[in-house]
N, C-alpha and C positions, 0 to 999 in steps of 0.2 A: 470610419474605420473598420478594416476587414477582419475577420477572427483571427490570423496569423500575427497580425500587427498587436491588437489587442491582447493577444497570449502572451505574447513578446515584455507589453508594457506593464500588464498585471505582474510577471516573474522579475520584472527590473524593479517595481515600486516593493515586491517581497524584499529581494535582495538589499535592497538600500536598509529599509526599514530594520531587518534581522543582523543587518552586519553595525549600525549604529547601536541598536539595541545590547548586542554582546559585547560591548567596551566597558558597562557597568554592571558591579555585580547587585548594587542598587536596584537599578532599571532594568534588569533580569528577573529580579525575584518580583516586582510590583509586577508586572506583564504577565508572569506565571500566573500570578495568585488572581489576577483580571480573566484568564482564559480558565480557571479553574483546575489546573493544572498540578497548583502549588494549594495546601491547604488556608483560608482565608484567617483559619481563627485557632488556637490548643487551648484548652481548658485545663486550669489545676486548681486546686481548693478549691472547688464551686465558681469559678469565674474565671475570666478570657484572660491568658497571660498577653503579655505586650511583646511585640514585634520590634527588635531595635539590633543594634550594630554589633557586631562581634569579631574582633580581631582575629580570633582563633577558628573562628570556623571557615570552613571551606568556600563557603558562599556569603560571608562579611554581614551575616545576619543570623538570629536565633531567637525563636520564642523565649520570654522568661519571666516566671512569676513574682508579681509584683508583692504576693504573703511570703511566701518562704522561699523564694530565691530560686526554686529551680529550674534549670535551663533544659530546653529540648529544641534539638534539627530538626530545622524548618520541612526534610526530607520525608520526617515520620511516617509510616504509615503509607507511602505511596512506593510506586517502582521506582522512583529515582534513586532509594536506598541502595539499588542493586550495584548503584556507580560511584559510592560514597566519598570514592577517592578524587573524581572528574568533578573539574567547579560547573554549577549550573550554566553558567555564560559557555563553556566550552561544549557541555550537551547540549546546549539549545540551538547552538551552531551546526552541532555536528548534526540535527536531524533537519536542519535548514538542507544542508549538504545533500542530506537524504533525497528531501524532496526537490531538490534542484534534478533533472532528469540526466546531464552529463557528468554526476557525481558518483561511480560506484565507492565500494568501502577504500580501496587503494586511494581512487583519486582525490576523497576527502582526507586521508591520510596525508598524500602529499603536500595539501592545500593548508593544513593545520602547521605542518613541520616547516611551511614558509613564514607563517608569523608565528616562529618559535613553541609553538604548543609541541612537547614531546609525547603525545599517546601515542601507543603503541598499535600497530595495523589490525593485530588481533583485537583489542580493545575496541577499536573503530569499528572492526566487522561484527561485536558480540550487540553492538549499540543496534546497527541497521538490523540485524538478526530480529532483535527485538520490536522494531518498530513493523519489522514484514508479519512479524508472528500476531500483531493488534491489527493491521492491515486484513489479515485473513480472513480471523474470527469475525471484523467487520461484513466483509461479504460475505461469511456464509450466515450472519447472523441476521444481516440486517438489510445489506443491498440486496441479495437477490432473494429476498422475501417478496419484492413486487415484480409481479411477471413481467415479460415482454408481450408486445400484442403489436399486431397490423402484419408488416410482410416481413419474415424472420428467412434468414439465409444461415444455413446449417453445414457444417460440415466440419470431417475429422482429421487429425493428423498424427503421425507417429513421431515423438520425439525422444531423443537417445541422450542418458545420463551416466554418468560413474554411479558408481555403486556405493555404498554408505562406507565408513569407517570400517576398517578390519577386514572389507571382502575387495574380491579383486574384478576387473574387466566391467563392461560395460551393461547395461539394463535398458529395454524400450518401454514407453509407455505411450498408450493412445491419451488423446487429447480431445474431445468434441470440444467444438463452439459454436453457440448461437448471437447471431448480430440482427439486432432490430434495425432495419432499413433507415426509418424516419429520424430517430437520435443517435443511431451511430454507438447505441450503447452494447455492449459485448457480453455473454458470459462465458466462461472457459470451466471445463470438469474436467480431472482424469478420474478413466475408466479401465477398468479390468478388462471390456471388451466392445466391440463397437456392434453387436447383434442387435434384433429389432426390440426385444426386451429391455437392453439397457438405452435406445436411440428413444424408445416410447415412454421411459419412465420420465428420462430429461424434460420431454415435449410436454405431457402432462405438468409435469413437477412447476415448469418456469414460463409456459408460454400459454398465453391466454387461447381458450376456444372460439373456434372462427376464424383462427388468424391462419394468413398462406404461408406454409411452409415450402422455402424453396430448396432441392436439394440437388444432389450432380446422379440417383438413380442408384446408389449403394445398395446392397442385396438389405441390411438394414433398416433400409426408410420404406420397404415394401407394405408393411404393415401398421402404416400411421393410423391412429386412432380417427374414427370418419367424423369426428367432432372437430378436425380439421380439415381445410383445403389444402393442398399441396401440388406444387407443379415440380417436375423433373426436367433439368438444366442438360444437356448435352453438349460438351466442349467444342466439339466438331461444327456448332449452328452457331449464329449470329444470332444470338436470343438476349433479349433485355431483361428477360428474368432471368439471372445467374448467380450464381456464388463467386462470382469475384472477389467482393468486400469482405467477405469472412474468410477465404483463400490467403488474402492478402494479411492479415492477423497470425498466421504463422511466418510470416515473414518478420512480423514485427518482432513478433515473440522471441524469434529465435537468433535476430540481431542485439534485442533486449540481453539475453541469456549471455550472448558474448562480450557485450560491455561490462557485467558485473561481475561474471566468473572466466574471467580469460581461458582458464586450463580446462572449463566446463563445471557444469550444474552436479553438484551431487544428488543423490536418492533423496534425501531428506528436505531440500532447498526446492524443489521444481515446483511445489506445491504454491508454495508462497511465493515464488516468482512468478509464476502465471496471474495471481491474484494482485500482485501488484500492477503489473503493463494492464490490467482491466482497469483499477480503480485510476491509471495515472492517462488512460485513454478518456474516461471518464471527465478526467480535470479539463484535458484537453478541449472535447466536444464542447462541454459547457463553461470554459471560459471562469475557473473557479480557480482563486489565488490558494495561496499556502494556508491561512486562517481560516477561511471558509471551509476547506476539506479536512485538512489533515489533522487541524489542531481538536476538532470534533472526537476523531477517531482516537486522539492520542487519551483524551480526558473519556470515553466511554471504554474504551477497548484495552488502554496500556496501562493509564493508572491504578 
């Protein structure tokens, strides 16, 4: 089975699993506790509370102290509390819609309406934004801690975005991309400029010394540290050592932004969108399923 078919099979398995999972309160809560996305226990009066059925709870279950009779929401102390008016079965399905590449917040909102779940578009968008923030934290604090090595393509591109709330016009930012040829692992960074100082800091922080850096000859690459080998690729020559793969990343990113934000990405969101695309590329390259990739991120960086 080739990589494309395997990725499609993994996605279909996830889709079938989550559509079945999110039809029952008890099944959803049990799975979330198994994945450590909900607390497995609650202590009251020096003893563990009992998790039982409660028809008044939006999630159908609550912790209850067998000594004093006190009742506790199963979401207490987690980020799920931010969405206390939305059942966990709906939130779980929403997060799967987020993971499904073809779903923007607007498409997820439409999909929920077809099954008669009346969440507002603003609420769906807020849930998606929270997950994107968790991904961004994971990328900076965890994934980017492992440097790239070997043959590394590097390039930079200029992106235009809408100004933030209360501001008019368009703004531009430079994004520098690093791509490891062997694994297709890619890192992307928003930078203030693309001079040699900025480029060299990224190289030394995120690429192992001794690696071969392939670039297009931009002036910012003229002072690459001596600990690295580098090759200048000229676009008018048939050179196997080229930057075509990292340049292709910019087309992916622009298409991804159009898919999520039909009216253009705003200033505060462009960083999280870039990090999200990098994670999705990583999932595709490593053929990782939902539970293998996004669930650990939610556990460590969202809850």
